[in-house]
N, C-alpha and C positions, 0 to 999 in steps of 0.2 A: 603152759597148763593151759593159766587162764586166759590167757594172749591169743592163742589157737585156741578156743574155746568163744571165744571174744566170736573171732576174727568166723570160727566155720558157723552158728550164729544169724550175725551181715549178709555171709552169703545164704543162706539159707531164705535170710530174708528175702538179700536179693536176688532167687532166682525164683521167687513162690511169685513176686509181683504178679499181675497180670499183666500190660503193657510186656514183660518180656520172653514173656511164654508166647500171649499174640505174637511178639517178632519173630520166635524159634520155630516157632507156627509155620508163620506165610515166607521165613525161606525155605521153609522144606518147598513146600506149597509150590513158594514160586520153582523149583531150577527144578522140579518134578514138570510142572505148568512147562516152561522152557523147549525138556526134552522134548516134550506130546507139537509143542507148533511146531519148533522142528525137524526134528523129524517126517510131521507131515506135510511141512515143505518140499523138503530134500528130496525125500523118497518117492512121496507121490504125486503129489503140484508138479515136480518141479521135467522128473521124468518124463513128462504130457510135453511141455513147452521146450524141453535140449532136443526130444519127439521132433518134432513141423523144421528142427533149423538143422537134421544133418547129422552130418555123422559128426563127432566132438559132442561140445554140448556149449549154449550158448554162452559160457568164459572165454570158447576159444575163438570166438570172433572179435578181428582185430583189424586193424591197417597200415601198410609199414612200409613206414616214414623212408628208411633209409637202408639199403638190407644186406646183411653181413653171410656169408656165409662157411662153412667148416669145410673142408676138406672133401671129405662125400658130398659132395655138391648139399647139404643140408645146409635149411635157413639156423644160424645162433641167434635165436631169441634172450640171450642173455649179451648181446656186444651188436642188435640192431635196432634202431628206433625209432617205435611199437605204440602204434593210437591199439591198448586195450578197449576200444570201447565194450565190448563183450562181456568184460571183466563188471564194467560203469552199469549197465544196464543186470549183467544177476544181480549190483547190488540192490536196484534200486527194487527191482519184482521182488526182493527179498523183501525188504520193509514196506512191499505195496501189500507181501502177499501174505506176513507174517500178521502186520499188523490187523487186515479183511481177517481171518482164522483167531483174532484175541476181538476183535469185535464182537461175529460171529456167537463166542462162547461167552461172554460175558451180558452180553444180547439175551440171546437165555436162560445164562444163570440169571438174569433180574426181569424177567418171565417167569420163570416161575414160584420166583421170591415175593412179585407182584401177588400172583396166579392167591400162593401161601395164603399172602397177611389179607388179604379178600377174602378167603375159604375162615379166617379165625374171623374177623369180625362180624362175619355172617353168623357162625358160632354162635360171638359172643350178644348180638344181637337174636337171635334168636332163642337161648336158653335165658337172655332178658327176657326178651317179650315173653314166654310164655313164665319166670315165673312172675311177670308183673299180672296176668290173668287168671293165675289162679290164689293173688292176693285179690285185683276185679271182685274176684269169683265168689270169697268170703264172706266177698262184703254185701251178699246179696244182688249181683249181679250177674246178665244171664254169660250166656259163657262169648256167645260172637260182642255184644256190647261192652263185653270184659276188654279183648280180644281189640277191637278196632279207638277200647281209649287207652288202652297200652300202647296202640300201634302207633297213638296220635306224640303219648306225653314222649316217648321216641323219638318218631322222630322231628319232636319241638327242640329235642334236646342236639340233638344231632345239630341242624341248623342253625343259625343260628339268626334271630326274628331279624331284618333287616329293617333301619333305620327312616322315621319315618317323614312320608317330603311332603312339606309343607303343602299349602288349599294356595289356590287361585284368591282368599278372602285374607290369608298369611303374604302374600305376596306384594299384592295392595298397598297391603295398611306401611309395609317396610319400606314399597317407593315412597310410596306420601310422607312417611317420618322420615327419609332420606331430604327430600324434597321442602321438607319445612325447614328441616336441618339445614338447607345449601341455601334458600331466600330469607333466611332471621339471618346467617352470617352475613349475606353477602351486604343486606340492606344498615346492621353492624359498622359494618366498614366502607360503608359510605358514608355512615352518622363522625364518622371518626377525621375523616375526610374534609366535611363538610366544616367542622372543625379547628381544624388543622389550619384549612383557608380563614377563617374567619380571626383567625387567633396574630399566623401571619398576615389578615389586610388590618388590622390597628396595631 
């Protein structure tokens, strides 16, 4: 009994994990989503394409290289040498249509989600603006001044200050220091070369 109780506790702990539940929900939604996309492709889009082909459907288009006929004169597709290029085109169209449908649905979902995130951000900013405005009004500021100051503070917090660019004087000073360092190192190397030559001459 203790073993069963321990196993049951481990099972409950495993099944209650967030990633397991998310995986299960994802599998179920994915299966339903696949059925929707397949139905849209096969029941709505493909009949429109097949109507342009004429009799049969797109997959029935083929090229017979070596024909074998039955006794009644009909073509024996099983024993004939046939290139089923209609099936190949059908598979390509199925892939393209399913990809387009999935892209369109995901695009709509992402657009709605981004719009919701923007609305939430604006709502949070509006609440923070009202909160700070009330605080500044209590400190004795007018309504317009308090709102302007609150908006300025929020804008400064949202947009970090850009790093300050060096002035012309600073750039010239850096160039001067580099030139001085280069000339000094050149002088030292010349002195060292001269000393070496004098030593070798002796």
